[in-house]
Structure formats: C-alpha cells, structure tokens
Backbone as JSON Lines, residues from 0, in Angstrom:
{"i":0,"aa":"M","n":[-5.89,-39.89,-19.22],"ca":[-5.33,-40.24,-17.95],"c":[-4.15,-39.35,-17.57]}
{"i":1,"aa":"F","n":[-3.91,-39.02,-16.26],"ca":[-2.69,-38.1,-16.18],"c":[-1.49,-39.24,-15.28]}
{"i":2,"aa":"K","n":[-0.42,-39.04,-15.58],"ca":[0.3,-40.0,-15.16],"c":[0.73,-39.53,-13.71]}
{"i":3,"aa":"K","n":[0.94,-40.7,-13.03],"ca":[1.27,-39.82,-11.5],"c":[2.38,-39.89,-11.31]}
{"i":4,"aa":"N","n":[2.99,-38.64,-10.54],"ca":[4.35,-38.52,-10.28],"c":[5.23,-39.18,-8.96]}
{"i":5,"aa":"I","n":[5.51,-40.13,-9.15],"ca":[6.36,-40.71,-8.21],"c":[7.84,-40.55,-7.88]}
{"i":6,"aa":"P","n":[7.89,-39.99,-7.02],"ca":[9.1,-39.49,-6.76],"c":[10.25,-40.73,-6.67]}
{"i":7,"aa":"L","n":[11.37,-40.16,-7.17],"ca":[12.53,-41.42,-7.24],"c":[12.27,-42.91,-7.97]}
{"i":8,"aa":"S","n":[11.41,-42.75,-8.68],"ca":[10.92,-44.0,-9.18],"c":[11.76,-44.89,-9.89]}
{"i":9,"aa":"N","n":[12.86,-43.99,-10.24],"ca":[13.88,-45.02,-10.83],"c":[14.78,-45.91,-9.96]}
{"i":10,"aa":"L","n":[14.76,-45.23,-8.52],"ca":[16.11,-45.44,-7.79],"c":[15.04,-46.72,-6.91]}
{"i":11,"aa":"K","n":[13.91,-46.58,-6.82],"ca":[12.89,-47.38,-6.1],"c":[12.66,-48.77,-7.0]}
{"i":12,"aa":"A","n":[12.79,-48.74,-8.04],"ca":[12.55,-49.77,-9.31],"c":[13.84,-50.25,-9.11]}
{"i":13,"aa":"E","n":[14.91,-49.85,-9.42],"ca":[16.4,-50.67,-9.28],"c":[16.78,-51.14,-8.06]}
{"i":14,"aa":"L","n":[16.02,-50.66,-6.87],"ca":[16.25,-51.35,-5.65],"c":[15.27,-52.47,-5.53]}
{"i":15,"aa":"R","n":[14.39,-52.5,-6.03],"ca":[13.53,-53.44,-6.17],"c":[14.05,-54.8,-7.03]}
{"i":16,"aa":"R","n":[14.85,-54.33,-7.57],"ca":[15.35,-55.24,-8.88],"c":[16.4,-56.18,-8.41]}
{"i":17,"aa":"I","n":[17.18,-55.19,-7.54],"ca":[18.55,-55.91,-6.65],"c":[17.92,-56.63,-5.56]}
{"i":18,"aa":"G","n":[17.08,-56.5,-5.1],"ca":[16.3,-57.53,-3.79],"c":[16.6,-56.27,-2.2]}
{"i":19,"aa":"K","n":[17.11,-55.27,-2.85],"ca":[17.35,-54.0,-1.4],"c":[16.28,-53.2,-1.44]}
{"i":20,"aa":"T","n":[16.2,-53.11,0.0],"ca":[15.25,-52.2,0.68],"c":[15.76,-50.91,1.45]}
{"i":21,"aa":"N","n":[14.49,-50.09,1.71],"ca":[14.68,-48.85,2.8],"c":[15.5,-48.81,3.61]}
{"i":22,"aa":"A","n":[15.34,-50.4,4.4],"ca":[16.52,-50.55,5.65],"c":[17.72,-50.92,5.2]}
{"i":23,"aa":"D","n":[18.17,-51.49,3.61],"ca":[19.39,-51.53,3.64],"c":[20.28,-50.0,3.02]}
{"i":24,"aa":"V","n":[19.32,-49.23,2.59],"ca":[19.7,-47.86,2.28],"c":[19.86,-47.16,4.02]}
{"i":25,"aa":"A","n":[18.77,-47.49,4.69],"ca":[19.58,-46.98,5.76],"c":[20.64,-47.36,6.19]}
{"i":26,"aa":"R","n":[20.86,-48.3,6.47],"ca":[21.89,-49.2,7.05],"c":[23.52,-48.28,6.77]}
{"i":27,"aa":"L","n":[23.54,-48.13,5.02],"ca":[24.46,-47.91,4.25],"c":[24.64,-46.03,4.57]}
{"i":28,"aa":"L","n":[23.87,-45.66,4.89],"ca":[23.66,-44.21,5.44],"c":[23.68,-43.64,6.52]}
{"i":29,"aa":"E","n":[23.73,-44.98,7.28],"ca":[23.64,-44.66,9.1],"c":[22.47,-43.37,9.04]}
{"i":30,"aa":"R","n":[21.26,-43.71,8.81],"ca":[20.22,-42.95,8.9],"c":[19.15,-44.27,9.23]}
{"i":31,"aa":"T","n":[18.08,-43.3,10.01],"ca":[16.84,-44.35,10.17],"c":[16.1,-44.75,9.16]}
{"i":32,"aa":"Q","n":[15.33,-45.84,9.62],"ca":[14.69,-45.91,8.64],"c":[13.45,-45.18,7.78]}
{"i":33,"aa":"A","n":[12.84,-44.5,8.98],"ca":[12.05,-43.69,8.43],"c":[12.6,-42.2,7.92]}
{"i":34,"aa":"C","n":[13.85,-41.84,8.05],"ca":[14.5,-40.73,7.35],"c":[14.65,-40.83,5.92]}
{"i":35,"aa":"V","n":[15.12,-42.38,5.45],"ca":[14.89,-42.7,4.03],"c":[13.73,-43.19,3.38]}
{"i":36,"aa":"V","n":[12.67,-43.32,4.09],"ca":[11.3,-43.32,3.52],"c":[10.99,-41.87,3.27]}
{"i":37,"aa":"N","n":[11.05,-41.18,3.96],"ca":[10.7,-39.58,3.65],"c":[11.57,-39.12,2.57]}
{"i":38,"aa":"K","n":[12.97,-39.19,2.35],"ca":[13.63,-39.28,1.52],"c":[12.93,-39.6,-0.23]}
{"i":39,"aa":"M","n":[12.85,-41.11,-0.2],"ca":[12.06,-41.7,-0.94],"c":[10.87,-41.03,-1.53]}
{"i":40,"aa":"N","n":[10.35,-40.89,-0.22],"ca":[8.87,-40.42,-0.96],"c":[8.34,-38.6,-1.05]}
{"i":41,"aa":"G","n":[10.09,-38.24,-1.31],"ca":[10.04,-36.78,-1.46],"c":[9.99,-35.67,-0.64]}
{"i":42,"aa":"K","n":[10.1,-36.25,0.57],"ca":[9.67,-35.27,1.62],"c":[11.0,-34.31,1.76]}
{"i":43,"aa":"Y","n":[12.02,-35.08,1.91],"ca":[13.39,-34.48,1.9],"c":[14.08,-34.91,0.81]}
{"i":44,"aa":"E","n":[15.32,-34.25,0.5],"ca":[16.24,-34.71,-0.45],"c":[16.99,-35.58,-0.25]}
{"i":45,"aa":"Y","n":[17.85,-36.11,-0.95],"ca":[19.05,-37.17,-0.6],"c":[20.21,-35.71,-0.62]}
{"i":46,"aa":"S","n":[21.52,-35.66,-0.33],"ca":[22.65,-35.16,0.01],"c":[23.43,-35.42,-1.51]}
{"i":47,"aa":"I","n":[24.17,-34.93,-1.69],"ca":[25.17,-35.24,-2.92],"c":[26.0,-36.22,-2.51]}
{"i":48,"aa":"S","n":[26.25,-36.37,-1.41],"ca":[27.66,-37.51,-0.98],"c":[26.3,-38.81,-0.61]}
{"i":49,"aa":"E","n":[24.95,-38.75,-0.04],"ca":[24.3,-39.64,0.04],"c":[24.17,-40.68,-1.29]}
{"i":50,"aa":"A","n":[23.56,-39.42,-2.4],"ca":[23.56,-40.05,-3.56],"c":[24.79,-40.73,-4.0]}
{"i":51,"aa":"L","n":[25.8,-40.38,-3.79],"ca":[26.79,-41.16,-4.34],"c":[27.39,-42.27,-3.67]}
{"i":52,"aa":"M","n":[27.25,-42.28,-2.31],"ca":[27.31,-43.51,-1.56],"c":[26.06,-44.73,-1.96]}
{"i":53,"aa":"I","n":[25.22,-44.32,-2.56],"ca":[23.96,-45.24,-3.24],"c":[24.22,-45.9,-4.5]}
{"i":54,"aa":"Q","n":[25.07,-44.8,-5.1],"ca":[25.59,-45.3,-6.48],"c":[26.77,-45.82,-6.27]}
{"i":55,"aa":"K","n":[27.34,-45.89,-5.74],"ca":[28.83,-46.49,-5.67],"c":[28.23,-48.12,-4.7]}
{"i":56,"aa":"E","n":[27.26,-47.78,-3.93],"ca":[27.2,-49.54,-3.48],"c":[26.71,-50.57,-3.78]}
{"i":57,"aa":"F","n":[25.67,-49.94,-4.74],"ca":[24.48,-50.6,-5.05],"c":[24.27,-50.72,-6.64]}
{"i":58,"aa":"F","n":[24.87,-49.26,-7.12],"ca":[24.5,-49.36,-8.67],"c":[25.71,-48.46,-9.67]}
{"i":59,"aa":"P","n":[26.86,-49.31,-9.38],"ca":[27.94,-48.61,-10.18],"c":[28.0,-48.33,-11.56]}
{"i":60,"aa":"Y","n":[27.02,-49.24,-11.88],"ca":[26.59,-49.39,-13.68],"c":[25.63,-48.56,-13.97]}
{"i":61,"aa":"H","n":[25.11,-47.78,-12.84],"ca":[23.74,-46.66,-13.3],"c":[24.52,-45.14,-13.14]}
{"i":62,"aa":"D","n":[23.75,-44.28,-14.06],"ca":[24.0,-42.77,-13.68],"c":[23.12,-42.3,-12.96]}
{"i":63,"aa":"L","n":[23.58,-41.27,-11.85],"ca":[23.27,-40.7,-11.29],"c":[22.04,-39.94,-11.38]}
{"i":64,"aa":"N","n":[22.29,-39.52,-12.67],"ca":[20.97,-38.77,-13.56],"c":[19.56,-39.76,-13.58]}
{"i":65,"aa":"Y","n":[20.01,-40.87,-14.02],"ca":[19.0,-42.07,-13.88],"c":[18.34,-42.24,-12.73]}
{"i":66,"aa":"L","n":[19.17,-42.53,-11.81],"ca":[18.58,-42.92,-10.45],"c":[17.87,-41.84,-9.74]}
{"i":67,"aa":"F","n":[18.38,-40.61,-9.88],"ca":[17.7,-40.0,-9.3],"c":[16.59,-38.6,-9.61]}
{"i":68,"aa":"Y","n":[16.12,-39.26,-10.88],"ca":[15.86,-38.44,-11.76],"c":[14.43,-38.05,-10.97]}
{"i":69,"aa":"Q","n":[13.65,-36.8,-11.21],"ca":[12.72,-36.07,-11.0],"c":[11.67,-35.9,-11.74]}
{"i":70,"aa":"E","n":[10.44,-36.14,-12.1],"ca":[9.44,-35.81,-13.15],"c":[9.25,-34.04,-12.44]}
C-alpha cells in the first residue's frame, strides 16, 4: 500500500496538539482563512516570513525543517 502524501503533515499535527486552528494561523498572518487552507493543502506555499511567524508564535521549540517538511 502507498503512503498518501499529506502536505505539511507535521505542521498540521503540531497545530492540533496545541489546539490551534487554521483560523488562528490566519489571524496571526493577517490573511483569510481560505488563504491559509490553500497553503496548508499545498496549493500555495508559505513565504519564509510567514513560516518564521508561525514558528515564533506557536512553535519556538520546533525546527522549521520539521514543521514545513514536504515529502
């Protein structure tokens, strides 16, 4: 059986662990929730500044490479 490629699976899992939602990420980045959903699903990429903001606010103890890992 093939493993399904889930975009940003580490970031999604870590957000769930701390009880944060796409709406929380959208507020932080001052973007619409639809924009964040598109980025979470791999339709668009996060900018470096957006990735750093997410890490700093929610995951200062996690490495960017781990959070934004793509298979």
